[in-house]
N, C-alpha and C positions, 0 to 999 in steps of 0.2 A: 478501078473504082477508088482504090486507096490513094493513087496518085491524084485523082480528082479532088478528094477530100483535103489532102495536104495542100494542094494549090489553092483551094477555096479558103482554107484557114489562113494561109499566107497573105492572100489578098485582103482578108478581113483585118488582119493584124496591121498591115500597111495603112489601111484606111483609118483604123483607130489611132495609130501614131500620128498621122497627118492631122487628124481632128484635134489631137492634143496640142500640136504645134500651133494651129490656128487659134485655139482657145487661149493659149499662153500669150500670143501676140495681141489678141483682143483685150486681154486683161491688162497688158502693159499700157495700151492706148486709153484704157478707162481708169488709170491709176488715180485720177483726180476725184473719182466718185467715192463715197463712203464705202468702206469694206463691210462685208457681212459680219454678223455678231461673232466675236472670237477671232476675227481677222486682224491684220496689221496694216495700218495706213501707210501709203507711199507718199513721201514728200511732206511739206508743211501742211498743217490743218487749216481749213478755211477760217478766216477771222469772223468774229461775231458781227453779223450785218445789222444788228439792232443798236450797235454802238458807233460813235464817231470813229473814223479811220484817219490816222496820222500818216501822211505821205512825206517822208523826210528825205531830202536830197542826200545822195551818197556818192561814193567813188565812181567815176566813169561819166559823170555829168559834164557837159561842155556847153558854153555859151559862145556865140559868134555873131559877127556882123558881116554883111556882104554889100559892097557898093560897086556899081559899074563905073569904070573909068576908061578914058581914052588916052593912051600914051603916044607921044611923038615917035614917028618911025614905025608904028604898027598900024596896019590897015583895018583892024577890027578891035572892038572894045573887049575888055576883060574885067573880071571881078577881083576887087581887092577884098581879101578875107582876113579878119582878125579873130583869134580864138583865145579863150581862157577856160581853165578847169576850176577856177576859184569861184564856185557857186555854192551858197549855203541856204538853209532855211527849210521850211516845211509848210505844207498845205493840209489843213484839217477839214475833212468832208463829213458832214453830218448824214445820218441815214436817209433824210429827206432830200439829199443832194445840195443843200445849202452849204456855204463856206463859212467856217468860223472866223470871227474878226481878227484873231491873233495870227492868222496865216500870213506868211511873208517870205519872199525870196530875195536874196541879195547877191549881186554880181560885183566882184572886185575889178573895176575897170583898169586899175594900175597894172594888172597882169596880162592885159590884152597884147598879143603879138601877132604879126603877120610875117610875110616872107621878105619884108624890106624894113630895116631898122630906121631908115630916114622917114618913111611913112609913119612908123610907130611913134617916133619922137614928135612929129608934127601933131598927130592925133592926141597924144597924151598932153602936150603943152598948149596947143592952140584950139583944137576942136572940142575935146572933152574937158580940158583944164582940170586934170585929175588931182592936182594939188589942192584945189578948192572943192571939187565934186568927185570924190574917189569911188563912189558906188552907183550902181543902177539898182533901184529898189522897186520890186513888183509886189503889189498888195492885191491878191485875188478878191473879187467881190461876189461873183456868181458864175456858174457854169451853165451854159445853154446847150441842151441836148445830151448832157451826161446822164447815163442811167442811174436811177436811185432805187435802192441802195447800190453801192458800187458792185460791179461784177466780181465773182470769185470763180475759182477753178483754174484750169490749165489753158493759158494763152487766150483768155477772153479779150476781145478787142472792142474799142469804142472810139468814135470821132465826135468831137464837141468843140464849142467855143468857150474860152475862158475870158471873161470881162474883168479887167484889172485897172487899178490906179497905178501908173508907172511914173516914177520920179527919175529924171535924167537931167544933168546939168542945171540943177536947181529948179526945174520946171516939172510940175505934176499934171498929167493929162490922163484921161481914160483911154486905154488901149485894149483892143480885143485880139486875142491870140487864137489861131486855129491849131487844134491839138488832135493828134492821133496817138492812142495809148494802148498798150498791151498789159492786161492785168493778170498777175499771178496771186497766189495766196499770201506770199510773204514779200513780194517785190512788184514794182510797177515800172515800166519803161516806155519811152515814146519820144515824140518830137513836137515842139510848139513853135509856131512861126507867126510873124507879123511884119508889117511894113510901116515905117514912119518916114517923115521928111525932115531934113536938116532944120528948116525954119520953125517947125513945131516946138523944138526944144532949144532954140537960139544957138544952134551949133554952126560953127564956121567951117565951110568946105575947105578941104586941103588944097593948097596951091604950091606945087613943087616943080622943080626942073623936070622936063620931059612929060609933065602931066598937062594935057591939053584941056580936058574937061572931066567933070565928075557929075554923075546923075544926082538929081534932087532926092531920090528915094534911098532909104537905108533898109535893108532886109535884116531882121533880127531873128535868131534861131536859138532855141535851147534844146539840146539833145539830153534828155534827163533819165536818170536812174534813181529810183526811190525805194526805201524800205517801207513796208506797210504793216502797221500795228493797230489793233483795236484799242481804244482808250477806255 
């Protein structure tokens, strides 16, 4: 009888310890939720959703172009890719989801590089003419499908379209970007993509040795990292 009681107590203790471990793991997963009174918050506090939020570009942001080209001696097309990390600016989103007029992003085109210096030289001098038009400027106007106010918490995600005025090579046109973003309380990250054509912005297609053809379309992509603060 004594052995039976000891065995039963041991099993109960094991069950209790296992429950404690499960509760601890659950608490870790729920760290983004407000702690009970007297508790201690884990991670940054959620920003005030009744105020505008400033999303400011930070380290880790990259802008790139992709153009499909056909090279001589190769039986299949490939993508020419140029990248820069020289991206600055901020977007200010109001609680109702509207975009503040002072929002702007700027890409330094002079710092674009690919895997071929000859291509880079042609694009800088002939296609983009960066001595005259050194930057690409994006002015957001409205966001379609963006939750309002902006999501808070741990790894909240949203997909939406960002309608912008984009100035490239001295030409300004309305351009819509497809955006997928992950929202944290203090940071936001994601990817924005769009497609333009050379003729829309009076851009000259590259013509180089071994380059048989270049597609009319240019894919633009911004892989962004932003700090997030309530104003």
